[in-house]
C-alpha positions as YAML, in Angstrom:
chain: A
units: angstrom
residues:
- id: 1
  name: UNK
  ca: [-0.77, -31.62, -2.03]
- id: 2
  name: UNK
  ca: [-0.79, -31.08, -5.76]
- id: 3
  name: UNK
  ca: [-0.38, -27.33, -6.23]
- id: 4
  name: UNK
  ca: [-0.38, -25.16, -9.34]
- id: 5
  name: UNK
  ca: [1.56, -21.88, -9.07]
- id: 6
  name: UNK
  ca: [1.14, -18.99, -11.50]
- id: 7
  name: UNK
  ca: [3.86, -16.36, -11.85]
- id: 8
  name: UNK
  ca: [6.49, -18.92, -10.90]
- id: 9
  name: UNK
  ca: [9.22, -16.90, -12.61]
- id: 10
  name: UNK
  ca: [8.63, -13.82, -10.47]
- id: 11
  name: UNK
  ca: [10.46, -12.76, -7.34]
- id: 12
  name: UNK
  ca: [8.00, -14.44, -4.96]
- id: 13
  name: UNK
  ca: [7.32, -17.43, -7.21]
- id: 14
  name: UNK
  ca: [10.99, -18.37, -7.40]
- id: 15
  name: UNK
  ca: [11.16, -18.54, -3.60]
- id: 16
  name: UNK
  ca: [7.75, -20.13, -3.10]
- id: 17
  name: UNK
  ca: [8.04, -23.07, -5.51]
- id: 18
  name: UNK
  ca: [11.15, -24.63, -3.90]
- id: 19
  name: UNK
  ca: [9.68, -23.94, -0.44]
- id: 20
  name: UNK
  ca: [6.59, -25.96, -1.32]
- id: 21
  name: UNK
  ca: [8.60, -28.75, -2.92]
- id: 22
  name: UNK
  ca: [10.82, -29.17, 0.14]
- id: 23
  name: UNK
  ca: [7.63, -29.96, 2.07]
- id: 24
  name: UNK
  ca: [6.78, -32.77, -0.28]
- id: 25
  name: UNK
  ca: [4.10, -31.01, -2.30]
- id: 26
  name: UNK
  ca: [3.89, -31.74, -6.03]
- id: 27
  name: UNK
  ca: [4.12, -28.35, -7.72]
- id: 28
  name: UNK
  ca: [3.21, -27.46, -11.30]
- id: 29
  name: UNK
  ca: [4.95, -24.12, -11.84]
- id: 30
  name: UNK
  ca: [3.95, -21.77, -14.67]
- id: 31
  name: UNK
  ca: [5.99, -18.70, -15.60]
- id: 32
  name: UNK
  ca: [4.54, -15.73, -17.47]
- id: 33
  name: UNK
  ca: [5.84, -17.13, -20.77]
- id: 34
  name: UNK
  ca: [4.23, -20.49, -20.09]
- id: 35
  name: UNK
  ca: [0.86, -19.14, -18.96]
- id: 36
  name: UNK
  ca: [-0.79, -15.89, -20.01]
- id: 37
  name: UNK
  ca: [-3.42, -15.38, -17.31]
- id: 38
  name: UNK
  ca: [-5.25, -12.85, -19.49]
- id: 39
  name: UNK
  ca: [-6.02, -15.69, -21.92]
- id: 40
  name: UNK
  ca: [-9.03, -17.54, -20.48]
- id: 41
  name: UNK
  ca: [-8.55, -20.64, -22.62]
- id: 42
  name: UNK
  ca: [-4.91, -20.94, -21.57]
- id: 43
  name: UNK
  ca: [-5.89, -20.65, -17.92]
- id: 44
  name: UNK
  ca: [-8.53, -23.36, -18.28]
- id: 45
  name: UNK
  ca: [-6.11, -25.71, -20.01]
- id: 46
  name: UNK
  ca: [-3.34, -25.09, -17.48]
- id: 47
  name: UNK
  ca: [-5.50, -25.68, -14.42]
- id: 48
  name: UNK
  ca: [-6.93, -28.84, -15.95]
- id: 49
  name: UNK
  ca: [-3.46, -30.17, -16.82]
- id: 50
  name: UNK
  ca: [-2.53, -31.24, -13.29]
- id: 51
  name: UNK
  ca: [-4.23, -34.52, -12.32]
- id: 52
  name: UNK
  ca: [-6.55, -33.83, -9.39]
- id: 53
  name: UNK
  ca: [-4.94, -30.59, -8.19]
- id: 54
  name: UNK
  ca: [-5.71, -29.52, -4.62]
- id: 55
  name: UNK
  ca: [-4.88, -25.83, -4.78]
- id: 56
  name: UNK
  ca: [-3.90, -22.91, -7.01]
- id: 57
  name: UNK
  ca: [-1.50, -20.25, -5.72]
- id: 58
  name: UNK
  ca: [-1.82, -17.16, -7.88]
- id: 59
  name: UNK
  ca: [1.42, -15.14, -7.79]
- id: 60
  name: UNK
  ca: [1.26, -13.76, -11.34]
- id: 61
  name: UNK
  ca: [0.78, -10.00, -11.24]
- id: 62
  name: UNK
  ca: [1.54, -6.64, -12.80]
- id: 63
  name: UNK
  ca: [3.79, -4.95, -10.20]
- id: 64
  name: UNK
  ca: [5.16, -1.81, -11.91]
- id: 65
  name: UNK
  ca: [3.66, 0.65, -9.46]
- id: 66
  name: UNK
  ca: [4.63, 3.89, -11.19]
- id: 67
  name: UNK
  ca: [4.29, 2.64, -14.75]
- id: 68
  name: UNK
  ca: [0.73, 1.53, -14.01]
- id: 69
  name: UNK
  ca: [-0.30, 5.19, -13.84]
- id: 70
  name: UNK
  ca: [0.44, 5.58, -17.56]
- id: 71
  name: UNK
  ca: [-0.87, 2.17, -18.65]
- id: 72
  name: UNK
  ca: [-3.84, 1.41, -16.39]
- id: 73
  name: UNK
  ca: [-5.45, -0.85, -18.98]
- id: 74
  name: UNK
  ca: [-2.55, -3.31, -18.70]
- id: 75
  name: UNK
  ca: [-2.55, -3.23, -14.89]
- id: 76
  name: UNK
  ca: [-6.28, -3.95, -14.76]
- id: 77
  name: UNK
  ca: [-6.04, -6.56, -17.51]
- id: 78
  name: UNK
  ca: [-3.46, -8.56, -15.54]
- id: 79
  name: UNK
  ca: [-4.39, -7.92, -11.92]
- id: 80
  name: UNK
  ca: [-8.15, -7.69, -12.38]
- id: 81
  name: UNK
  ca: [-9.23, -9.63, -15.47]
- id: 82
  name: UNK
  ca: [-6.37, -12.14, -15.28]
- id: 83
  name: UNK
  ca: [-7.15, -12.91, -11.65]
- id: 84
  name: UNK
  ca: [-10.82, -13.27, -12.53]
- id: 85
  name: UNK
  ca: [-9.89, -15.84, -15.19]
- id: 86
  name: UNK
  ca: [-8.07, -17.87, -12.55]
- id: 87
  name: UNK
  ca: [-10.89, -17.48, -10.01]
- id: 88
  name: UNK
  ca: [-13.62, -18.50, -12.48]
- id: 89
  name: UNK
  ca: [-11.65, -21.58, -13.52]
- id: 90
  name: UNK
  ca: [-10.98, -22.52, -9.88]
- id: 91
  name: UNK
  ca: [-14.72, -22.22, -9.26]
- id: 92
  name: UNK
  ca: [-15.52, -24.55, -12.17]
- id: 93
  name: UNK
  ca: [-12.96, -27.12, -11.01]
- id: 94
  name: UNK
  ca: [-13.82, -26.84, -7.32]
- id: 95
  name: UNK
  ca: [-10.33, -25.64, -6.39]
- id: 96
  name: UNK
  ca: [-9.39, -23.30, -3.54]
- id: 97
  name: UNK
  ca: [-7.10, -20.41, -4.44]
- id: 98
  name: UNK
  ca: [-4.42, -18.25, -2.86]
- id: 99
  name: UNK
  ca: [-4.25, -14.66, -4.13]
- id: 100
  name: UNK
  ca: [-1.25, -12.55, -3.17]
- id: 101
  name: UNK
  ca: [-2.26, -8.92, -2.66]
- id: 102
  name: UNK
  ca: [-0.70, -5.74, -1.30]
- id: 103
  name: UNK
  ca: [-0.72, -3.08, 1.41]
- id: 104
  name: UNK
  ca: [-1.39, -0.59, -1.40]
- id: 105
  name: UNK
  ca: [-5.12, -1.41, -1.17]
- id: 106
  name: UNK
  ca: [-5.12, 1.03, 1.80]
- id: 107
  name: UNK
  ca: [-4.74, 4.81, 1.63]
- id: 108
  name: UNK
  ca: [-2.29, 5.06, 4.54]
- id: 109
  name: UNK
  ca: [-4.16, 7.88, 6.26]
- id: 110
  name: UNK
  ca: [-4.53, 5.93, 9.52]
- id: 111
  name: UNK
  ca: [-2.08, 5.61, 12.39]
- id: 112
  name: UNK
  ca: [-2.82, 2.06, 13.57]
- id: 113
  name: UNK
  ca: [-1.95, -1.19, 11.78]
- id: 114
  name: UNK
  ca: [-4.61, -2.15, 9.25]
- id: 115
  name: UNK
  ca: [-6.64, -5.27, 10.06]
- id: 116
  name: UNK
  ca: [-8.03, -7.54, 7.32]
- id: 117
  name: UNK
  ca: [-11.47, -6.03, 7.99]
- id: 118
  name: UNK
  ca: [-10.53, -2.38, 7.63]
- id: 119
  name: UNK
  ca: [-11.94, -0.37, 4.75]
- id: 120
  name: UNK
  ca: [-9.79, -0.35, 1.64]
- id: 121
  name: UNK
  ca: [-9.14, 2.84, -0.32]
- id: 122
  name: UNK
  ca: [-6.23, 2.49, -2.78]
- id: 123
  name: UNK
  ca: [-4.53, 5.65, -4.01]
- id: 124
  name: UNK
  ca: [-2.80, 4.27, -7.11]
- id: 125
  name: UNK
  ca: [-3.79, 2.37, -10.24]
- id: 126
  name: UNK
  ca: [-1.63, -0.51, -9.01]
- id: 127
  name: UNK
  ca: [-3.48, -0.63, -5.68]
- id: 128
  name: UNK
  ca: [-6.86, -0.35, -7.39]
- id: 129
  name: UNK
  ca: [-6.04, -3.12, -9.85]
- id: 130
  name: UNK
  ca: [-4.89, -5.44, -7.05]
- id: 131
  name: UNK
  ca: [-8.10, -4.68, -5.16]
- id: 132
  name: UNK
  ca: [-10.03, -5.59, -8.31]
- id: 133
  name: UNK
  ca: [-8.28, -8.97, -8.15]
- id: 134
  name: UNK
  ca: [-9.35, -9.40, -4.52]
- id: 135
  name: UNK
  ca: [-12.94, -8.64, -5.49]
- id: 136
  name: UNK
  ca: [-12.81, -11.21, -8.30]
- id: 137
  name: UNK
  ca: [-11.59, -13.92, -5.93]
- id: 138
  name: UNK
  ca: [-14.33, -13.18, -3.40]
- id: 139
  name: UNK
  ca: [-16.97, -12.94, -6.13]
- id: 140
  name: UNK
  ca: [-16.33, -16.40, -7.55]
- id: 141
  name: UNK
  ca: [-14.99, -18.48, -4.65]
- id: 142
  name: UNK
  ca: [-15.94, -19.48, -1.14]
- id: 143
  name: UNK
  ca: [-12.66, -21.22, -0.35]
- id: 144
  name: UNK
  ca: [-9.75, -18.82, -0.76]
- id: 145
  name: UNK
  ca: [-6.83, -17.17, 0.95]
- id: 146
  name: UNK
  ca: [-6.14, -13.52, 0.18]
- id: 147
  name: UNK
  ca: [-2.66, -12.76, 1.49]
- id: 148
  name: UNK
  ca: [-1.74, -9.07, 1.66]
- id: 149
  name: UNK
  ca: [1.94, -8.31, 2.02]
- id: 150
  name: UNK
  ca: [4.25, -5.30, 1.75]
- id: 151
  name: UNK
  ca: [7.69, -4.00, 0.76]
- id: 152
  name: UNK
  ca: [8.75, -7.32, -0.75]
- id: 153
  name: UNK
  ca: [12.38, -8.11, -1.58]
- id: 154
  name: UNK
  ca: [14.25, -11.29, -2.39]
- id: 155
  name: UNK
  ca: [17.04, -12.95, -4.37]
- id: 156
  name: UNK
  ca: [15.17, -13.34, -7.64]
- id: 157
  name: UNK
  ca: [14.30, -9.86, -8.81]
- id: 158
  name: UNK
  ca: [14.98, -6.14, -8.70]
- id: 159
  name: UNK
  ca: [14.33, -4.81, -5.20]
- id: 160
  name: UNK
  ca: [14.99, -1.95, -2.78]
- id: 161
  name: UNK
  ca: [17.66, -3.78, -0.79]
- id: 162
  name: UNK
  ca: [19.82, -4.51, -3.82]
- id: 163
  name: UNK
  ca: [19.37, -0.98, -5.16]
- id: 164
  name: UNK
  ca: [20.40, 0.71, -1.90]
- id: 165
  name: UNK
  ca: [23.27, -1.69, -1.36]
- id: 166
  name: UNK
  ca: [24.57, -1.16, -4.89]
- id: 167
  name: UNK
  ca: [24.46, 2.64, -4.60]
- id: 168
  name: UNK
  ca: [26.27, 2.50, -1.26]
- id: 169
  name: UNK
  ca: [28.96, 0.15, -2.57]
- id: 170
  name: UNK
  ca: [29.60, 2.56, -5.43]
- id: 171
  name: UNK
  ca: [30.10, 5.40, -2.96]
- id: 172
  name: UNK
  ca: [27.22, 7.43, -4.36]
- id: 173
  name: UNK
  ca: [25.04, 9.67, -2.14]
- id: 174
  name: UNK
  ca: [21.84, 8.18, -0.77]
- id: 175
  name: UNK
  ca: [18.58, 10.10, -0.27]
- id: 176
  name: UNK
  ca: [15.65, 8.09, 1.06]
- id: 177
  name: UNK
  ca: [12.13, 9.10, 2.10]
- id: 178
  name: UNK
  ca: [11.45, 9.04, 5.83]
- id: 179
  name: UNK
  ca: [7.69, 9.70, 5.93]
- id: 180
  name: UNK
  ca: [6.39, 6.42, 4.48]
- id: 181
  name: UNK
  ca: [5.97, 3.72, 7.13]
- id: 182
  name: UNK
  ca: [5.51, -0.02, 6.59]
- id: 183
  name: UNK
  ca: [7.01, -3.47, 7.11]
- id: 184
  name: UNK
  ca: [9.79, -4.85, 4.87]
- id: 185
  name: UNK
  ca: [9.20, -8.50, 3.94]
- id: 186
  name: UNK
  ca: [11.61, -11.17, 2.68]
- id: 187
  name: UNK
  ca: [10.24, -13.46, -0.05]
- id: 188
  name: UNK
  ca: [11.48, -16.52, 1.83]
- id: 189
  name: UNK
  ca: [9.58, -15.40, 4.95]
- id: 190
  name: UNK
  ca: [6.42, -14.91, 2.92]
- id: 191
  name: UNK
  ca: [6.88, -18.25, 1.14]
- id: 192
  name: UNK
  ca: [7.11, -20.03, 4.49]
- id: 193
  name: UNK
  ca: [3.99, -18.22, 5.70]
- id: 194
  name: UNK
  ca: [2.03, -19.23, 2.60]
- id: 195
  name: UNK
  ca: [3.24, -22.83, 2.86]
- id: 196
  name: UNK
  ca: [2.14, -22.94, 6.50]
- id: 197
  name: UNK
  ca: [-1.16, -21.22, 5.82]
- id: 198
  name: UNK
  ca: [-2.36, -23.52, 3.03]
- id: 199
  name: UNK
  ca: [-1.97, -26.51, 5.34]
- id: 200
  name: UNK
  ca: [-4.45, -25.04, 7.86]
- id: 201
  name: UNK
  ca: [-7.60, -25.03, 5.72]
- id: 202
  name: UNK
  ca: [-8.64, -21.79, 7.43]
- id: 203
  name: UNK
  ca: [-9.82, -19.68, 4.50]
- id: 204
  name: UNK
  ca: [-9.94, -15.90, 4.62]
- id: 205
  name: UNK
  ca: [-8.04, -12.64, 4.27]
- id: 206
  name: UNK
  ca: [-4.68, -12.49, 5.99]
- id: 207
  name: UNK
  ca: [-1.99, -9.86, 6.45]
- id: 208
  name: UNK
  ca: [1.49, -11.35, 6.09]
- id: 209
  name: UNK
  ca: [4.73, -9.42, 6.52]
- id: 210
  name: UNK
  ca: [7.87, -9.71, 8.55]
- id: 211
  name: UNK
  ca: [7.39, -8.36, 12.06]
- id: 212
  name: UNK
  ca: [8.16, -4.78, 13.01]
- id: 213
  name: UNK
  ca: [7.78, -1.30, 11.57]
- id: 214
  name: UNK
  ca: [10.17, 0.97, 9.66]
- id: 215
  name: UNK
  ca: [10.33, 3.93, 7.32]
- id: 216
  name: UNK
  ca: [12.11, 3.49, 4.01]
- id: 217
  name: UNK
  ca: [14.88, 5.64, 5.54]
- id: 218
  name: UNK
  ca: [15.23, 3.34, 8.56]
- id: 219
  name: UNK
  ca: [15.15, 0.30, 6.29]
- id: 220
  name: UNK
  ca: [17.94, 1.80, 4.18]
- id: 221
  name: UNK
  ca: [20.00, 2.58, 7.28]
- id: 222
  name: UNK
  ca: [19.85, -1.07, 8.31]
- id: 223
  name: UNK
  ca: [20.75, -2.22, 4.79]
- id: 224
  name: UNK
  ca: [24.04, -0.30, 4.77]
- id: 225
  name: UNK
  ca: [24.80, -0.33, 8.51]
- id: 226
  name: UNK
  ca: [27.95, -2.42, 8.07]
- id: 227
  name: UNK
  ca: [29.23, -0.03, 5.39]
- id: 228
  name: UNK
  ca: [28.77, 3.10, 7.44]
- id: 229
  name: UNK
  ca: [27.26, 4.90, 4.47]
- id: 230
  name: UNK
  ca: [25.58, 8.23, 5.31]
- id: 231
  name: UNK
  ca: [21.98, 8.61, 4.17]
- id: 232
  name: UNK
  ca: [19.98, 11.82, 3.86]
- id: 233
  name: UNK
  ca: [16.38, 11.63, 5.02]
- id: 234
  name: UNK
  ca: [13.95, 13.40, 2.71]
- id: 235
  name: UNK
  ca: [10.19, 13.82, 2.46]
- id: 236
  name: UNK
  ca: [7.96, 12.23, -0.14]
- id: 237
  name: UNK
  ca: [7.41, 15.70, -1.61]
- id: 238
  name: UNK
  ca: [11.14, 15.96, -2.29]
- id: 239
  name: UNK
  ca: [11.02, 12.79, -4.38]
- id: 240
  name: UNK
  ca: [7.73, 12.89, -6.29]
- id: 241
  name: UNK
  ca: [6.68, 9.71, -8.08]
- id: 242
  name: UNK
  ca: [3.87, 9.11, -10.62]
- id: 243
  name: UNK
  ca: [2.00, 6.79, -8.21]
- id: 244
  name: UNK
  ca: [0.88, 7.94, -4.77]
- id: 245
  name: UNK
  ca: [2.07, 5.71, -1.91]
- id: 246
  name: UNK
  ca: [0.27, 5.18, 1.39]
- id: 247
  name: UNK
  ca: [2.05, 7.08, 4.17]
- id: 248
  name: UNK
  ca: [1.33, 4.40, 6.76]
- id: 249
  name: UNK
  ca: [0.68, 0.87, 5.53]
- id: 250
  name: UNK
  ca: [1.58, -1.32, 8.50]
- id: 251
  name: UNK
  ca: [-0.52, -4.50, 8.44]
- id: 252
  name: UNK
  ca: [-1.98, -6.12, 11.57]
- id: 253
  name: UNK
  ca: [-0.99, -9.80, 11.59]
- id: 254
  name: UNK
  ca: [-2.87, -10.96, 14.71]
- id: 255
  name: UNK
  ca: [-5.15, -13.38, 12.83]
- id: 256
  name: UNK
  ca: [-2.24, -14.83, 10.89]
- id: 257
  name: UNK
  ca: [-0.16, -15.39, 14.03]
- id: 258
  name: UNK
  ca: [-3.14, -17.00, 15.77]
- id: 259
  name: UNK
  ca: [-3.81, -19.25, 12.78]
- id: 260
  name: UNK
  ca: [-0.20, -20.35, 12.35]
- id: 261
  name: UNK
  ca: [0.51, -20.59, 16.06]
- id: 262
  name: UNK
  ca: [4.03, -19.21, 15.76]
- id: 263
  name: UNK
  ca: [5.99, -15.99, 15.84]
- id: 264
  name: UNK
  ca: [7.05, -14.19, 12.71]
- id: 265
  name: UNK
  ca: [10.66, -13.13, 12.14]
- id: 266
  name: UNK
  ca: [11.48, -9.46, 12.56]
- id: 267
  name: UNK
  ca: [12.29, -7.53, 9.41]
- id: 268
  name: UNK
  ca: [15.80, -7.01, 10.80]
- id: 269
  name: UNK
  ca: [16.32, -10.78, 11.17]
- id: 270
  name: UNK
  ca: [15.08, -11.40, 7.65]
- id: 271
  name: UNK
  ca: [17.19, -8.61, 6.19]
- id: 272
  name: UNK
  ca: [20.29, -10.05, 7.88]
- id: 273
  name: UNK
  ca: [19.52, -13.46, 6.37]
- id: 274
  name: UNK
  ca: [19.07, -11.93, 2.93]
- id: 275
  name: UNK
  ca: [22.30, -9.95, 3.10]
- id: 276
  name: UNK
  ca: [24.16, -13.12, 4.08]
- id: 277
  name: UNK
  ca: [22.54, -14.90, 1.16]
- id: 278
  name: UNK
  ca: [23.41, -12.02, -1.15]
- id: 279
  name: UNK
  ca: [27.05, -12.12, -0.11]
- id: 280
  name: UNK
  ca: [27.24, -15.88, -0.62]
- id: 281
  name: UNK
  ca: [27.46, -16.75, 3.06]
- id: 282
  name: UNK
  ca: [24.43, -19.01, 2.83]
- id: 283
  name: UNK
  ca: [24.11, -21.86, 0.33]
...
């Protein structure tokens, strides 16, 4: 296929673009500097620049969860209005679209994994702005994939794994919250999922994470297991942040697994692969 990717310079984009290209797809990749999604004319020109494109994968996003609380206008401008610019242009050109969303569209008050049909109720400006993007996609398009993911980390951006590993390697004390539950997800896992999904032609809302459940504390324990670094478990109240996080944001992936027809890697498997990559054991 001929695929246009926005946000190609981001953590997910830098894993997704090569994944698509290895499958033989022709990819036109736009970084934030090359394409300002809040500029409607730029979006129209960019999407029309690829001869007969088949699909747009929209990875560009505002992802500063805590900072969004103090600059909501920027979060909504990028995640809401910017996504609407892409969706409107895809509608005009007759192009399907992939929109990457987040577990933060849920409030985390439940105790069972969220299905794609469960009611959304974001707690933070970031979550609300990403939900605004989802609404824009559904408002303007009939053929789309909305892919919600969670706790993303990878080799091309600042992430929790690198932060925890760095603190541990410096011998500094670690304190990590134990009362927020979710599913860590490797960008390469998510890229493979998206690449598989767009070949199915089965439009809809999907939940896509690595398999399994963990608290941030349990995730951190696995990250430094080989170092033997002690970690202190603390509550969310002991580490207040500007943006509220969902306490339980595990996503039900049954429809994704059925659609792809394959198992998903566990978060432990993916973390092991990433740590090998980080240490230069994988080329």
